[in-house]
N, C-alpha and C positions, 0 to 999 in steps of 0.2 A: 563603395564597399571596402571595408577595412580588411587588410590581409589577415588570414588566420594562421599564416606561417610565422608564428612568433617563437622566439627562444623560450624555453620553459620558465626562465626567471621573469621574462616579460609577461608571460601568461599569468604567473602567480601575482605579479604586481597589479595587473588589470583585473584579473578574475581569481582571487584567492579561493582556496577550497574550504576555508573556515572563516566564519564571522567572529570568532572568539567567544561565542556564547555557548553555554552548556546545552546538550541535547534536551535535558529536562531539569526541572528544579526540584523534583521530588520523585519518589519511587512510583507513586500512583500515575503521574504523568508519563513516566518512562514505560511502565507496564502497558499503558494504553497505546503508546506509539508502537511498541514491539508487537502487541496483539494485532493491531491494524495492518502493519506491514506483512506479518506472517500470513494472516488469513487472506489478504488481498492478493498476495503472490500465489497462494494456493487457488484462489478463485479464478485467476487469470492465467494459470500455468499453460493452458492450451491455446492461448491467444498471444499475439504479438503485443506485449505490454511491458512497460517499465514501472516498477513500484519502488519507492525509496523513502527513507525516513530521515528527516533533518538534513536534507541535501540542498545546498545553495542552487537556486535557479536564476540564471542570467538570461533575460529575454532578448537582449540586444548587445551588439558590439559597441565599444567605446574607444576613443583615442587616449583619454586620460582618466585615471581613477577619480572618484569611485564610480564603478559600474552599478546601475540599478540592479537590485537583487532582493530576493526573498527566500527564506529557508522554511518551507512548509514543514510541519511536523510529519506529514505524510503526503506524498504526491503520487498521482497515477497518470501516466502518459500512454494512452492507447495508440498503437501504431508504431511504437518505438521498442526495439528489442531489449530484453533484460541484459544485464551485464554491469561491469564495473564502470563507475564514473566518479571523478573527483568532485565534479559539480555538473549541473545540467545546463549546458550552453545551448540555447535554443537554436541558434543558427547552425549548429552541428547535428541537430536532430530533425532535419527536414523542416525546420521552422515550426515544429509542432509544439504548441504550448500544452502543459499538463491540463487535462480536462477536469480532473477531480482533485481537490485538496482537503485535508483535514487539519484542524488546529485543536490540540488538546490544551486547554487553558489552565493557567496557574494564577495565584493571587496577584502576581506582578504585571499581568496583562491589563494595562490601563485602557480606558475608552479611546484615548488618542491613538494608542498603538493599534487597537482593533480597527479603528476607522481607516488608518493608513493601510492596513493589511487588506481590508475589504476593497479599498480603491485600487490597490495594486492588482489584485486578482481580477477585478472587474475590467480594468483597462487592458489587461494582457490576455483576455479570452477564456478564462476559466469558466466552465459550464456549471460545476457544482462545487460549492464550498460549505464545509460543515464545521461547526464550532461546538466543543463539548467541554464543560468544566466539571470533571468527575467528583470533586469534593462536595459540590452542591447539586449534582445531577441536572445541571442546566445545559440544554441543547438547543441549537437553532441552525438553520441552513439557508442558503440562497441558491436557487437553481434557475437554469434557462436552457433551452435546446440549441440556441445559436449564439455566438459571441456578440452579435449586434442587438440582441433582444434585451429587454429589461429583465431583472431578476424577479423571481417569485419567492417570497419568504416561506420557509418551512419552520413551523413552531411546534411545541409540544402538543398543542391542541389538534394538530393535523396528523399526529402519530396514532397508529402505525402508518408508515409511508414507505413507498418503494422507489429507489433511485432509478430513473430512466436509463442512466448511463451504465451503472454497474449491475442492476437487477437485485441489489441487496435491500432488505427490509429493515427499517429502524423502528424500534419500540422503546418506550420509556416507562419504567415501572418503579416500584418502591426501592428496588435495588440499583436503579440507575439505567443507563442506556444498554440495550442489547441489540446486536446486529445479526441478521440472519442471511445465509446464502439463498440464492434463488430457489433451491430445492427445499427450503424450510429449516435446514440445519443451522444451528447457531454458530457464530464465530467462536472458535475454541481458544483456550489458553495455549501459549506456545508449548508448555510441557505436555499437553494432551496429545500433540502430534507425535512426540517420542513414545508415549504409551501406545498409540495406534500402531506405530512401526514395530514395537516389541510384540504386540499381539499378532500382527501379521506374520512376523518371523516365527513365532511359536506355532501358529496354524500351519505354516509351510513346513516346519520341521515335523509336526505330527503327520501331515499328509505324506511326507517322504518316508517316514517310518512305517506307516501303514502300507504304502506301496512296496517297500522292501520286504515286509513280512508276507505280503501276497505273492510276490515274485518267488520268495524262498519256498512257499508252500507249493507253487506250481512246479518248481524244480524237483521237489520231493516226489511229485506225482509223475515225473519224467517228461514234463512239458517245458519247452523253452519259451520264456515269456516274449522273446523277440519275435517269435513266429506268429504271435497274436496281433502284431501291429503291421 
């Protein structure tokens, strides 16, 4: 067992927090990563789950660099608490590998790179991996229920399809990929969450105003509202 009591500079030498690559190559890819992270965090907010975008995952400790690593566009680690990480060091996470990963593809993702990515996720215990190229609406996935099992491919011909791990439903139409919550609600754009909060605040303000008017009316009638509760 390699000691984890490393000086911060040693840690950064063995397990840097950046691979020097940009999070996304274009705005379409970036928007999809943000959309997935935002909605998956909302989906799993009442569970012990860690969701991150473009975070380096180190599955094992090493004595000399380079350490094996992959930076999924989005990863989901069920059983691990949310919070800050500079990277996902699996041995510091109860040795729990991310169960679900998403890759949002760009034109620079070659077949060789994708093959290596598939192999990494397969070898390290990922249960569900999804690949989507938004510019051409190309989607596919590989799923299994146990790390020792063979993968079952998920292709557009099998959509709509529901993830056994997340409960989310995937559909592919003329406008591209759409993902739905288990309750049938579609994944929202990040800006829509702010709109929801604004509407909720407005509703709360209106309710408070109506309550204050009702209490004022009761006082006019000589009734103390506190005596009613």
